[in-house]
All heavy atoms as an XYZ file, in Angstrom:
978
protein
N      16.765     -7.116     29.921
C      17.660     -6.495     28.972
C      18.388     -5.340     29.647
O      17.789     -4.510     30.318
C      16.866     -5.995     27.761
C      17.710     -5.393     26.694
S      16.639     -4.934     25.299
C      17.787     -4.006     24.374
N      19.692     -5.280     29.481
C      20.508     -4.242     30.078
C      20.305     -2.911     29.367
O      20.219     -2.856     28.146
C      21.976     -4.661     30.000
C      22.771     -4.219     31.192
C      24.163     -4.806     31.166
O      24.272     -6.017     31.367
O      25.098     -4.040     30.934
N      20.207     -1.850     30.157
C      20.023     -0.504     29.590
C      21.368      0.067     29.170
O      22.376     -0.122     29.831
C      19.415      0.431     30.633
C      17.984      0.124     30.975
C      17.067      0.874     30.081
C      15.630      0.668     30.472
N      14.726      1.383     29.654
N      21.373      0.788     28.064
C      22.545      1.525     27.606
C      22.759      2.692     28.546
O      21.829      3.429     28.862
C      22.317      2.030     26.181
C      23.388      2.929     25.589
C      24.694      2.155     25.424
C      22.935      3.477     24.257
N      23.992      2.859     29.043
C      24.319      3.971     29.931
C      25.330      4.859     29.224
O      26.378      4.392     28.773
C      24.888      3.479     31.271
C      23.838      2.650     32.012
C      25.345      4.661     32.126
C      24.327      2.011     33.296
N      24.993      6.142     29.119
C      25.891      7.114     28.490
C      26.256      8.147     29.533
O      25.384      8.765     30.141
C      25.223      7.771     27.264
C      24.972      6.699     26.203
C      26.086      8.900     26.722
C      24.285      7.183     24.962
N      27.573      8.314     29.768
C      28.070      9.279     30.746
C      28.452     10.564     30.035
O      29.149     10.529     29.028
C      29.284      8.719     31.481
C      28.945      7.533     32.346
C      30.164      7.018     33.085
C      29.778      5.812     33.886
N      30.073      5.924     35.284
N      27.979     11.691     30.570
C      28.253     13.003     29.993
C      28.903     13.911     31.027
O      28.538     13.882     32.199
C      26.961     13.662     29.520
C      26.126     12.908     28.484
C      24.826     13.647     28.239
C      26.896     12.762     27.193
N      29.834     14.743     30.569
C      30.479     15.718     31.447
C      29.865     17.111     31.299
O      29.973     17.925     32.194
C      31.985     15.787     31.159
C      32.731     14.516     31.516
C      32.776     14.262     33.018
O      32.838     15.178     33.823
N      32.734     12.995     33.395
N      29.228     17.387     30.146
C      28.643     18.712     29.932
C      27.568     18.643     28.847
O      27.421     17.641     28.161
C      29.726     19.739     29.562
C      30.523     19.307     28.352
O      29.955     19.040     27.305
N      31.837     19.243     28.486
N      26.832     19.739     28.704
C      25.709     19.771     27.757
C      26.173     19.715     26.303
O      25.439     19.243     25.440
C      24.836     20.999     27.986
O      25.593     22.177     27.832
N      27.388     20.174     26.024
C      27.892     20.094     24.646
C      28.038     18.636     24.208
O      27.778     18.296     23.062
C      29.233     20.822     24.500
C      29.130     22.337     24.577
C      29.060     22.855     26.016
O      29.614     22.218     26.935
O      28.427     23.900     26.217
N      28.451     17.776     25.124
C      28.539     16.347     24.804
C      27.164     15.785     24.477
O      27.014     14.995     23.554
C      29.130     15.562     25.987
C      30.600     15.682     26.151
C      31.125     14.795     27.257
O      30.404     14.527     28.228
O      32.279     14.361     27.123
N      26.163     16.205     25.231
C      24.796     15.730     25.009
C      24.341     16.086     23.599
O      23.772     15.259     22.887
C      23.868     16.348     26.056
C      22.505     15.731     26.103
C      21.729     16.135     27.348
O      22.306     16.656     28.314
O      20.511     15.909     27.332
N      24.619     17.328     23.189
C      24.221     17.782     21.860
C      24.935     17.002     20.762
O      24.377     16.800     19.684
C      24.506     19.280     21.714
C      23.627     20.143     22.599
C      24.081     21.600     22.660
O      24.996     21.988     21.899
O      23.521     22.342     23.483
N      26.150     16.554     21.019
C      26.906     15.818     20.017
C      26.531     14.346     19.909
O      26.790     13.703     18.900
N      25.911     13.810     20.959
C      25.575     12.379     20.986
C      24.133     12.124     20.574
O      23.833     11.171     19.870
C      25.836     11.801     22.392
C      27.340     11.826     22.675
C      25.281     10.398     22.530
C      27.713     11.446     24.088
N      23.231     12.988     21.029
C      21.803     12.772     20.804
C      21.253     13.727     19.760
O      21.695     14.856     19.633
C      21.022     12.963     22.113
C      21.404     11.996     23.171
C      22.255     12.373     24.202
C      20.954     10.693     23.144
C      22.631     11.488     25.181
C      21.320      9.788     24.112
C      22.165     10.190     25.144
N      20.255     13.253     19.051
C      19.519     14.098     18.113
C      18.237     14.534     18.818
O      17.413     13.711     19.204
C      19.157     13.297     16.856
C      18.268     14.047     15.900
C      17.673     13.152     14.819
O      18.051     11.969     14.715
O      16.800     13.652     14.091
N      18.101     15.850     19.021
C      16.883     16.394     19.604
C      15.780     16.239     18.571
O      15.891     16.717     17.456
C      17.080     17.860     19.982
C      15.825     18.540     20.427
C      15.327     18.343     21.704
C      15.118     19.358     19.556
C      14.159     18.969     22.116
C      13.950     19.987     19.959
C      13.463     19.787     21.239
N      14.681     15.576     18.951
C      13.576     15.326     18.033
C      12.439     16.313     18.258
O      11.912     16.888     17.310
C      13.060     13.873     18.179
C      11.860     13.622     17.286
C      14.160     12.874     17.894
N      12.080     16.508     19.527
C      10.905     17.319     19.827
C      10.817     17.529     21.333
O      11.626     17.013     22.092
C       9.644     16.581     19.341
C       8.457     17.502     19.082
O       8.547     18.704     19.381
O       7.435     16.998     18.575
N       9.781     18.252     21.736
C       9.385     18.365     23.133
C       8.036     17.678     23.228
O       7.140     17.948     22.422
C       9.270     19.849     23.572
C       8.723     19.960     24.979
C      10.627     20.531     23.472
N       7.889     16.757     24.188
C       6.615     16.035     24.280
C       5.556     16.893     24.973
O       5.825     18.004     25.420
C       6.786     14.674     24.949
C       7.262     14.736     26.393
O       7.079     15.786     27.047
O       7.800     13.728     26.871
N       4.341     16.362     25.079
C       3.228     17.146     25.624
C       3.383     17.467     27.104
O       2.660     18.299     27.632
C       1.884     16.454     25.364
C       1.792     15.101     26.019
O       2.736     14.612     26.623
N       0.649     14.468     25.886
N       4.344     16.837     27.788
C       4.608     17.137     29.197
C       5.771     18.111     29.352
O       6.158     18.452     30.456
C       4.891     15.850     29.954
N       6.356     18.543     28.228
C       7.453     19.498     28.275
C       8.836     18.868     28.343
O       9.823     19.563     28.493
N       8.904     17.547     28.229
C      10.186     16.851     28.265
C      10.781     16.703     26.877
O      10.061     16.674     25.875
N      12.110     16.603     26.822
C      12.770     16.430     25.532
C      12.537     15.023     24.997
O      12.287     14.089     25.751
C      14.297     16.689     25.628
C      14.579     18.109     26.027
C      14.967     15.701     26.560
N      12.615     14.891     23.687
C      12.549     13.598     23.011
C      13.845     13.468     22.220
O      14.173     14.348     21.422
C      11.327     13.507     22.069
C      11.273     12.150     21.389
C      10.034     13.775     22.831
N      14.597     12.387     22.480
C      15.898     12.188     21.853
C      15.935     10.932     21.002
O      15.346      9.910     21.365
C      16.985     12.000     22.913
C      17.506     13.249     23.572
C      17.948     13.210     24.878
C      17.589     14.458     22.898
C      18.460     14.338     25.504
C      18.091     15.586     23.520
C      18.534     15.514     24.816
O      19.042     16.626     25.431
N      16.682     11.019     19.902
C      17.088      9.840     19.138
C      18.566      9.615     19.400
O      19.320     10.560     19.651
C      16.871     10.038     17.640
C      15.456      9.742     17.198
O      14.634      9.292     17.987
N      15.163     10.011     15.952
N      18.965      8.363     19.327
C      20.363      7.972     19.456
C      20.664      7.020     18.310
O      20.000      5.994     18.168
C      20.592      7.296     20.811
C      21.983      6.749     21.004
C      23.059      7.607     21.201
C      22.217      5.387     20.992
C      24.338      7.112     21.386
C      23.492      4.886     21.176
C      24.548      5.746     21.372
O      25.817      5.255     21.558
N      21.604      7.399     17.475
C      21.961      6.607     16.292
C      20.732      6.323     15.428
O      20.516      5.213     14.964
C      22.677      5.321     16.687
C      24.017      5.591     17.345
C      24.777      4.318     17.606
C      26.144      4.661     18.197
N      26.953      3.491     18.478
N      19.880      7.352     15.252
C      18.740      7.261     14.359
C      17.493      6.597     14.917
O      16.496      6.484     14.225
N      17.540      6.163     16.186
C      16.378      5.502     16.796
C      16.058      6.169     18.127
O      16.943      6.740     18.766
C      16.681      4.025     17.045
C      16.890      3.238     15.776
C      17.142      1.785     16.080
C      17.374      1.025     14.777
N      17.693     -0.357     15.008
N      14.789      6.082     18.577
C      14.454      6.649     19.884
C      15.367      6.070     20.969
O      15.601      4.861     21.016
C      13.001      6.221     20.106
C      12.456      6.053     18.720
C      13.617      5.503     17.917
N      15.882      6.955     21.820
C      16.833      6.537     22.844
C      16.163      5.762     23.961
O      15.164      6.195     24.526
C      17.560      7.756     23.424
C      18.537      7.415     24.510
C      19.580      6.537     24.269
C      18.417      7.972     25.765
C      20.487      6.214     25.266
C      19.323      7.662     26.775
C      20.358      6.782     26.523
N      16.714      4.595     24.265
C      16.303      3.774     25.399
C      17.554      3.538     26.239
O      18.460      2.823     25.811
C      15.729      2.427     24.940
C      14.370      2.577     24.330
O      13.411      2.913     25.021
N      14.265      2.350     23.036
N      17.612      4.167     27.391
C      18.777      4.002     28.238
C      18.830      5.070     29.305
O      17.852      5.754     29.580
N      20.014      5.205     29.894
C      20.217      6.131     30.999
C      21.329      7.105     30.640
O      22.387      6.703     30.164
C      20.579      5.362     32.281
C      19.411      4.456     32.689
C      20.943      6.322     33.417
C      19.724      3.481     33.801
N      21.068      8.387     30.882
C      22.094      9.413     30.740
C      22.577      9.750     32.142
O      21.775     10.118     33.012
C      21.555     10.689     30.065
C      21.038     10.385     28.664
C      22.651     11.765     30.012
C      20.357     11.563     27.999
N      23.881      9.575     32.367
C      24.479      9.947     33.643
C      25.236     11.256     33.451
O      26.173     11.313     32.662
C      25.431      8.870     34.150
C      24.737      7.593     34.535
C      25.699      6.535     35.050
O      26.873      6.512     34.693
N      25.199      5.656     35.892
N      24.808     12.289     34.147
C      25.466     13.590     34.101
C      26.517     13.588     35.205
O      26.182     13.402     36.384
C      24.454     14.715     34.302
C      23.400     14.721     33.244
N      23.505     15.478     32.096
C      22.229     14.041     33.135
C      22.441     15.285     31.340
N      21.656     14.419     31.945
N      27.781     13.764     34.823
C      28.890     13.584     35.751
C      29.711     14.849     35.939
O      29.731     15.732     35.086
C      29.814     12.482     35.235
S      28.999     10.898     35.022
N      30.394     14.898     37.064
C      31.399     15.915     37.370
C      32.666     15.123     37.657
O      32.824     14.598     38.763
C      30.966     16.753     38.570
C      31.947     17.859     38.906
O      32.906     18.065     38.130
O      31.772     18.514     39.951
N      33.493     14.941     36.639
C      34.625     14.028     36.765
C      34.100     12.606     36.840
O      33.283     12.198     36.019
N      34.514     11.867     37.872
C      34.048     10.490     38.055
C      32.738     10.408     38.840
O      32.132      9.354     38.926
C      35.110      9.663     38.789
C      36.333      9.416     37.932
O      36.216      9.472     36.691
O      37.413      9.172     38.504
N      32.323     11.520     39.420
C      31.136     11.537     40.276
C      29.872     11.739     39.460
O      29.782     12.654     38.648
C      31.269     12.670     41.308
C      30.120     12.737     42.289
C      30.343     13.829     43.317
N      30.127     15.156     42.786
C      28.934     15.744     42.689
N      27.844     15.111     43.065
N      28.826     16.967     42.203
N      28.870     10.883     39.692
C      27.563     11.034     39.045
C      26.785     12.102     39.817
O      26.626     12.006     41.033
C      26.775      9.712     39.016
C      27.545      8.655     38.241
C      25.386      9.924     38.420
C      26.958      7.261     38.355
N      26.311     13.122     39.112
C      25.526     14.194     39.716
C      24.044     13.825     39.657
O      23.331     13.914     40.647
C      25.784     15.539     39.003
C      24.922     16.641     39.578
C      27.260     15.909     39.080
N      23.576     13.400     38.464
C      22.209     12.909     38.341
C      22.093     11.988     37.125
O      22.936     12.001     36.234
C      21.168     14.029     38.316
C      21.193     14.961     37.122
C      20.322     14.765     36.045
C      22.056     16.047     37.067
C      20.324     15.629     34.960
C      22.058     16.917     35.985
C      21.199     16.704     34.937
O      21.196     17.549     33.857
N      21.036     11.183     37.144
C      20.761     10.211     36.082
C      19.339     10.413     35.587
O      18.435     10.661     36.380
C      20.866      8.777     36.608
C      22.202      8.405     37.177
C      22.200      7.013     37.773
O      21.423      6.759     38.721
O      22.983      6.184     37.290
N      19.171     10.266     34.267
C      17.848     10.343     33.656
C      17.650      9.098     32.806
O      18.458      8.817     31.932
C      17.741     11.544     32.717
C      17.989     12.884     33.340
C      18.001     13.972     32.282
O      18.979     14.040     31.512
O      17.025     14.737     32.225
N      16.576      8.390     33.044
C      16.259      7.224     32.218
C      15.290      7.649     31.117
O      14.347      8.399     31.360
C      15.643      6.111     33.051
C      15.427      4.837     32.248
C      14.996      3.663     33.098
O      14.901      3.784     34.323
O      14.737      2.605     32.505
N      15.558      7.160     29.908
C      14.719      7.450     28.746
C      14.123      6.155     28.212
O      14.786      5.119     28.189
C      15.553      8.099     27.633
C      15.836      9.558     27.846
C      16.732      9.976     28.819
C      15.198     10.515     27.071
C      16.996     11.320     29.016
C      15.456     11.868     27.265
C      16.363     12.261     28.236
N      12.879      6.234     27.759
C      12.187      5.109     27.146
C      11.528      5.614     25.871
O      10.790      6.601     25.901
C      11.114      4.535     28.097
O      11.755      4.168     29.327
C      10.427      3.323     27.494
N      11.826      4.980     24.763
C      11.284      5.372     23.458
C      11.527      6.851     23.153
O      10.666      7.539     22.601
C       9.793      5.051     23.357
C       9.520      3.557     23.435
O      10.378      2.778     22.962
O       8.477      3.170     23.978
N      12.688      7.356     23.573
C      13.070      8.729     23.298
C      12.620      9.749     24.323
O      13.129     10.858     24.367
N      11.653      9.393     25.172
C      11.092     10.304     26.175
C      11.755     10.089     27.528
O      12.184      8.986     27.846
C       9.586     10.038     26.370
C       8.768     10.263     25.156
N       8.100     11.437     24.928
C       8.500      9.465     24.087
C       7.453     11.357     23.778
N       7.683     10.166     23.247
N      11.769     11.149     28.346
C      12.187     10.969     29.733
C      11.151     10.072     30.377
O       9.984     10.442     30.497
C      12.277     12.317     30.476
C      13.388     13.174     29.866
C      12.538     12.089     31.964
C      13.469     14.573     30.438
N      11.554      8.886     30.734
C      10.634      7.918     31.319
C      11.409      6.814     31.980
O      12.227      6.155     31.347
N      11.187      6.653     33.264
C      11.911      5.659     34.042
C      12.470      6.316     35.292
O      12.048      7.390     35.702
N      13.448      5.664     35.883
C      14.013      6.137     37.149
C      14.892      7.366     36.932
O      15.703      7.403     36.017
C      14.820      5.008     37.821
C      15.471      5.500     39.101
C      13.922      3.827     38.120
N      14.700      8.351     37.788
C      15.499      9.579     37.796
C      16.165      9.651     39.164
O      15.503      9.444     40.186
C      14.609     10.813     37.593
C      13.587     10.686     36.484
C      14.198     10.539     35.108
O      14.982     11.368     34.684
N      13.844      9.467     34.407
N      17.476      9.922     39.194
C      18.197      9.977     40.470
C      19.124     11.187     40.511
O      19.714     11.543     39.507
C      19.042      8.721     40.656
C      18.239      7.462     40.799
C      19.150      6.266     41.080
N      18.375      5.055     41.192
C      18.297      4.122     40.244
N      18.986      4.249     39.128
N      17.554      3.054     40.415
N      19.256     11.750     41.711
C      20.198     12.834     41.958
C      21.052     12.424     43.154
O      20.563     11.758     44.072
C      19.434     14.125     42.259
C      20.319     15.332     42.409
C      19.537     16.616     42.652
O      18.300     16.572     42.745
O      20.198     17.660     42.753
N      22.345     12.836     43.153
C      23.283     12.411     44.182
C      23.972     13.601     44.845
O      24.232     14.623     44.203
C      24.363     11.512     43.566
C      23.812     10.245     42.977
C      23.399     10.191     41.654
C      23.697      9.091     43.740
C      22.883      9.023     41.103
C      23.185      7.924     43.201
C      22.786      7.901     41.881
O      22.270      6.749     41.340
N      24.290     13.438     46.126
C      25.115     14.410     46.841
C      26.580     14.219     46.427
O      26.943     13.186     45.849
C      25.010     14.188     48.359
C      23.691     14.607     48.955
C      22.736     13.658     49.312
C      23.412     15.945     49.193
C      21.524     14.036     49.891
C      22.191     16.334     49.763
C      21.265     15.370     50.113
O      20.077     15.748     50.673
N      27.417     15.187     46.774
C      28.844     15.091     46.454
C      29.498     13.874     47.095
O      30.453     13.323     46.553
C      29.585     16.368     46.886
C      29.383     17.498     45.912
C      30.281     18.680     46.199
O      31.432     18.484     46.636
O      29.826     19.809     45.968
N      28.979     13.423     48.247
C      29.559     12.258     48.928
C      29.112     10.928     48.306
O      29.486      9.863     48.778
C      29.237     12.281     50.428
C      27.760     12.092     50.746
O      26.933     11.843     49.871
N      27.419     12.228     52.011
N      28.312     10.991     47.240
C      27.848      9.786     46.555
C      26.511      9.266     47.043
O      25.903      8.404     46.413
N      26.033      9.770     48.187
C      24.742      9.362     48.732
C      23.619      9.851     47.806
O      23.671     10.967     47.299
C      24.563      9.963     50.132
C      23.189      9.781     50.739
C      22.824      8.334     50.981
O      23.652      7.551     51.432
N      21.605      7.962     50.652
N      22.621      9.002     47.602
C      21.488      9.402     46.777
C      20.705     10.516     47.463
O      20.416     10.435     48.653
C      20.577      8.206     46.497
C      19.602      8.478     45.373
S      18.563      7.064     44.950
C      19.732      5.755     44.781
N      20.386     11.559     46.709
C      19.633     12.706     47.210
C      18.141     12.525     46.943
O      17.311     12.826     47.787
C      20.139     13.983     46.542
C      19.529     15.250     47.042
C      20.196     16.456     46.392
C      19.699     17.746     46.979
N      20.416     18.902     46.398
N      17.812     12.060     45.733
C      16.407     11.824     45.388
C      16.311     10.718     44.348
O      17.243     10.483     43.583
C      15.740     13.100     44.858
O      16.327     13.507     43.648
N      15.159     10.060     44.363
C      14.871      9.020     43.378
C      13.371      9.030     43.137
O      12.578      9.039     44.077
C      15.302      7.649     43.885
C      14.989      6.530     42.896
C      15.407      5.166     43.423
O      14.824      4.731     44.435
O      16.299      4.566     42.816
N      13.008      9.063     41.862
C      11.600      9.047     41.491
C      11.482      8.479     40.085
O      12.460      8.332     39.372
C      10.973     10.450     41.598
C      11.725     11.528     40.852
C      11.375     11.882     39.555
C      12.793     12.189     41.447
C      12.067     12.870     38.871
C      13.489     13.178     40.777
C      13.125     13.512     39.484
O      13.805     14.470     38.803
N      10.272      8.163     39.710
C       9.985      7.576     38.412
C       9.193      8.582     37.592
O       8.307      9.257     38.117
C       9.178      6.287     38.595
C       8.930      5.538     37.324
C       9.853      4.627     36.830
C       7.777      5.744     36.594
C       9.622      3.934     35.654
C       7.533      5.059     35.412
C       8.462      4.152     34.947
N       9.523      8.693     36.316
C       8.747      9.543     35.412
C       8.201      8.691     34.270
O       8.873      7.796     33.770
C       9.600     10.666     34.831
C       9.819     11.810     35.778
C      10.418     12.988     35.077
C      10.450     14.203     35.962
N      11.004     15.353     35.251
N       6.998      9.005     33.867
C       6.357      8.383     32.721
C       5.956      9.515     31.792
O       5.148     10.373     32.187
C       5.147      7.563     33.176
C       4.428      6.863     32.055
C       5.004      5.749     31.442
C       3.200      7.307     31.605
C       4.354      5.102     30.403
C       2.545      6.661     30.567
C       3.126      5.562     29.970
O       2.490      4.921     28.939
N       6.554      9.576     30.598
C       6.358     10.690     29.671
C       6.544     12.031     30.387
O       5.704     12.921     30.318
C       5.010     10.618     28.963
C       4.964      9.542     27.918
C       4.341      8.347     28.183
C       5.567      9.724     26.686
C       4.311      7.335     27.219
C       5.542      8.730     25.730
C       4.919      7.535     25.991
N       7.668     12.142     31.098
C       8.125     13.361     31.785
C       7.241     13.779     32.958
O       7.420     14.853     33.505
C       8.303     14.515     30.802
N       6.291     12.939     33.382
C       5.444     13.254     34.534
C       5.756     12.284     35.670
O       5.927     11.086     35.433
C       3.966     13.132     34.169
C       3.488     14.169     33.188
C       2.011     13.989     32.923
C       1.511     15.026     31.932
N       0.083     14.865     31.679
N       5.826     12.786     36.923
C       6.074     11.882     38.057
C       5.009     10.795     38.146
O       3.829     11.047     37.909
C       6.000     12.803     39.274
C       6.241     14.171     38.745
C       5.694     14.178     37.348
N       5.465      9.588     38.512
C       4.569      8.436     38.627
C       5.138      7.494     39.689
O       6.305      7.121     39.628
C       4.463      7.712     37.284
C       3.503      6.561     37.257
C       2.036      6.973     37.313
O       1.685      8.071     36.837
O       1.243      6.189     37.833
N       4.330      7.151     40.678
C       4.783      6.213     41.705
C       5.505      6.912     42.851
O       5.189      8.042     43.209
N       6.488      6.217     43.422
C       7.201      6.721     44.597
C       8.176      7.838     44.257
O       8.877      7.769     43.247
C       7.989      5.584     45.255
C       7.085      4.548     45.872
O       6.434      4.871     46.871
O       7.036      3.410     45.352
N       8.231      8.837     45.123
C       9.205      9.929     45.058
C       9.821     10.003     46.446
O       9.128     10.226     47.427
C       8.500     11.231     44.720
C       9.409     12.416     44.564
C      10.310     12.900     45.475
C       9.505     13.269     43.429
N      10.948     13.995     44.983
C      10.465     14.254     43.720
C       8.852     13.302     42.197
C      10.804     15.260     42.826
C       9.193     14.311     41.320
C      10.157     15.274     41.620
N      11.145      9.778     46.500
C      11.839      9.798     47.790
C      13.013     10.767     47.753
O      13.678     10.900     46.728
C      12.363      8.406     48.135
C      11.276      7.391     48.403
C      11.898      6.045     48.794
N      10.896      5.062     49.100
C      10.394      4.187     48.228
N      10.813      4.180     46.982
N       9.481      3.330     48.589
N      13.268     11.391     48.919
C      14.420     12.278     49.080
C      15.108     11.924     50.392
O      14.440     11.630     51.386
C      13.974     13.745     49.104
C      13.328     14.187     47.809
C      12.731     15.585     47.878
O      12.928     16.288     48.891
O      12.050     15.967     46.901
N      16.465     11.960     50.373
C      17.270     11.613     51.537
C      18.211     12.750     51.894
O      18.583     13.553     51.038
C      18.125     10.374     51.253
C      17.334      9.136     51.031
C      16.952      8.231     51.977
C      16.834      8.626     49.788
N      16.232      7.208     51.401
C      16.147      7.424     50.049
C      16.887      9.080     48.471
C      15.535      6.670     49.058
C      16.271      8.329     47.482
C      15.608      7.132     47.784
N      18.654     12.765     53.153
C      19.688     13.693     53.594
C      21.060     13.146     53.197
O      21.189     12.002     52.749
N      22.092     13.946     53.410
C      23.448     13.542     53.009
C      23.946     12.296     53.732
O      24.839     11.613     53.237
C      24.436     14.693     53.227
C      24.318     15.757     52.170
C      25.449     16.753     52.231
O      26.576     16.394     51.825
O      25.199     17.879     52.688
N      23.396     11.985     54.882
C      23.812     10.797     55.633
C      22.912      9.586     55.357
O      23.066      8.540     55.971
C      23.848     11.105     57.136
C      24.725     12.297     57.493
C      26.129     12.198     56.907
O      26.768     11.155     56.979
N      26.599     13.272     56.296
N      21.956      9.732     54.438
C      21.115      8.604     54.043
C      19.783      8.518     54.757
O      19.035      7.563     54.549
N      19.450      9.505     55.597
C      18.174      9.471     56.306
C      17.046      9.946     55.383
O      17.183     10.941     54.689
C      18.232     10.318     57.584
C      18.780     11.716     57.329
O      19.723     11.889     56.565
N      18.183     12.705     57.962
N      15.948      9.208     55.384
C      14.795      9.542     54.538
C      14.154     10.835     55.035
O      13.772     10.955     56.199
C      13.767      8.410     54.559
C      12.544      8.585     53.660
C      12.948      8.612     52.188
C      11.542      7.466     53.917
N      14.062     11.825     54.150
C      13.499     13.128     54.496
C      12.086     13.326     53.969
O      11.317     14.109     54.525
C      14.378     14.255     53.929
C      15.820     14.317     54.400
C      16.565     15.414     53.661
C      15.876     14.525     55.909
N      11.746     12.620     52.865
C      10.469     12.860     52.211
C      10.106     11.645     51.368
O      10.968     11.027     50.757
C      10.577     14.106     51.317
C       9.326     14.435     50.544
C       8.230     15.000     51.171
C       9.243     14.195     49.176
C       7.079     15.309     50.467
C       8.100     14.499     48.461
C       7.022     15.060     49.115
O       5.885     15.361     48.415
N       8.822     11.317     51.358
C       8.326     10.217     50.520
C       6.885     10.533     50.151
O       6.054     10.788     51.015
C       8.408      8.896     51.286
C       7.945      7.718     50.485
N       7.713      6.497     51.068
C       7.688      7.544     49.160
C       7.325      5.627     50.141
N       7.294      6.252     48.983
N       6.613     10.534     48.853
C       5.248     10.766     48.374
C       4.933      9.787     47.244
O       5.821      9.153     46.695
C       5.075     12.211     47.894
O       5.973     12.491     46.844
N       3.660      9.695     46.925
C       3.183      8.831     45.841
C       2.513      9.725     44.801
O       1.709     10.610     45.140
C       2.156      7.786     46.353
C       2.718      6.986     47.532
C       1.705      6.873     45.205
C       3.847      6.059     47.202
N       2.836      9.472     43.537
C       2.302     10.255     42.424
C       1.550      9.350     41.455
O       1.914      8.189     41.278
C       3.440     10.936     41.679
C       4.111     12.000     42.481
C       4.914     11.817     43.581
C       4.037     13.394     42.269
N       5.339     13.017     44.058
C       4.823     14.014     43.261
C       3.397     14.185     41.332
C       4.978     15.383     43.345
C       3.566     15.560     41.415
C       4.340     16.141     42.409
N       0.528      9.902     40.822
C      -0.220      9.176     39.783
C      -0.529     10.156     38.659
O      -1.141     11.206     38.903
C      -1.499      8.581     40.356
C      -2.237      7.719     39.349
C      -3.371      6.970     40.004
C      -4.151      6.253     38.941
N      -3.979      4.840     38.944
N      -0.083      9.812     37.451
C      -0.323     10.625     36.254
C       0.057     12.093     36.464
O      -0.662     13.004     36.067
C      -1.778     10.483     35.808
C      -2.131      9.058     35.429
C      -3.590      8.863     35.079
O      -4.353      9.855     35.061
O      -3.974      7.713     34.827
N       1.205     12.332     37.128
C       1.713     13.681     37.308
C       1.122     14.450     38.478
O       1.455     15.605     38.692
N       0.258     13.809     39.266
C      -0.372     14.470     40.416
C       0.031     13.749     41.700
O      -0.007     12.518     41.774
C      -1.899     14.426     40.292
C      -2.449     15.107     39.051
C      -2.317     16.615     39.113
O      -2.393     17.188     40.213
O      -2.140     17.215     38.035
N       0.387     14.533     42.724
C       0.714     13.958     44.032
C      -0.575     13.473     44.674
O      -1.521     14.244     44.820
C       1.387     15.008     44.919
C       1.945     14.442     46.190
C       2.562     15.488     47.111
C       3.286     16.575     46.405
N       3.826     17.598     47.289
N      -0.621     12.181     45.060
C      -1.848     11.639     45.645
C      -1.713     11.321     47.129
O      -2.716     11.210     47.829
C      -2.340     10.381     44.883
C      -2.763     10.736     43.472
C      -1.304      9.281     44.876
N      -0.463     11.185     47.610
C      -0.304     10.846     49.020
C       1.099     11.227     49.477
O       2.070     11.024     48.755
C      -0.525      9.344     49.218
C      -0.500      8.893     50.653
C      -0.851      7.415     50.746
C      -0.938      6.994     52.204
N      -1.269      5.572     52.325
N       1.177     11.761     50.700
C       2.471     12.015     51.326
C       2.648     10.992     52.432
O       1.818     10.904     53.347
C       2.559     13.448     51.889
C       2.485     14.459     50.741
C       3.838     13.634     52.693
C       2.475     15.906     51.181
N       3.713     10.199     52.330
C       3.993      9.150     53.325
C       4.867      9.733     54.446
O       4.594      9.534     55.604
C       4.714      7.961     52.665
C       3.993      7.547     51.410
C       4.985      6.850     53.646
C       3.088      6.403     51.444
N       5.940     10.431     54.062
C       6.838     11.096     55.006
C       6.895     12.566     54.588
O       7.464     12.880     53.537
C       8.264     10.479     54.995
C       9.194     11.258     55.908
C       8.228      9.008     55.361
N       6.274     13.468     55.373
C       6.270     14.878     54.994
C       7.641     15.538     55.215
O       8.424     15.080     56.039
C       5.210     15.486     55.905
C       5.142     14.582     57.081
C       5.523     13.204     56.602
N       7.890     16.604     54.462
C       9.098     17.415     54.689
C       8.951     18.145     56.014
O       7.871     18.625     56.344
C       9.272     18.437     53.568
C       9.700     17.841     52.268
C      10.029     18.954     51.249
N      10.497     18.385     50.025
C       9.728     18.096     48.968
N       8.438     18.347     48.997
N      10.247     17.581     47.884
N      10.044     18.236     56.729
C      10.013     18.975     57.994
C      10.208     20.456     57.713
O      10.980     20.827     56.848
C      11.104     18.467     58.930
C      10.832     17.049     59.368
C      11.869     16.578     60.349
C      11.541     15.140     60.740
N      12.570     14.538     61.541
N       9.479     21.281     58.459
C       9.553     22.736     58.261
C      10.855     23.312     58.789
O      11.553     22.797     59.543
C       8.375     23.408     58.949
């Protein structure tokens, strides 16, 4: 099933589209969209450029989260489950080189695959 994608230019648009329901136990927002828990992706944009994306499941921040450099290259990608990191967390440099990779379980870092350089 295809996810609903909503592009936003600023926080005022977010307030006009989504109904804030609550803050979940992990500190993440809970949103309704058209009277139902939001299932989809919010793309925060600067003009045509995507700055970051947040995936929501059943109104909670849950799913793939991505941040991008100005050149369009992905800066980071990770998965959240009820606003807590879960699974792979990766970060790249502006030219696409992998800078960091870790594994998370239930909001706790359990393994570093590629450490950050000092």
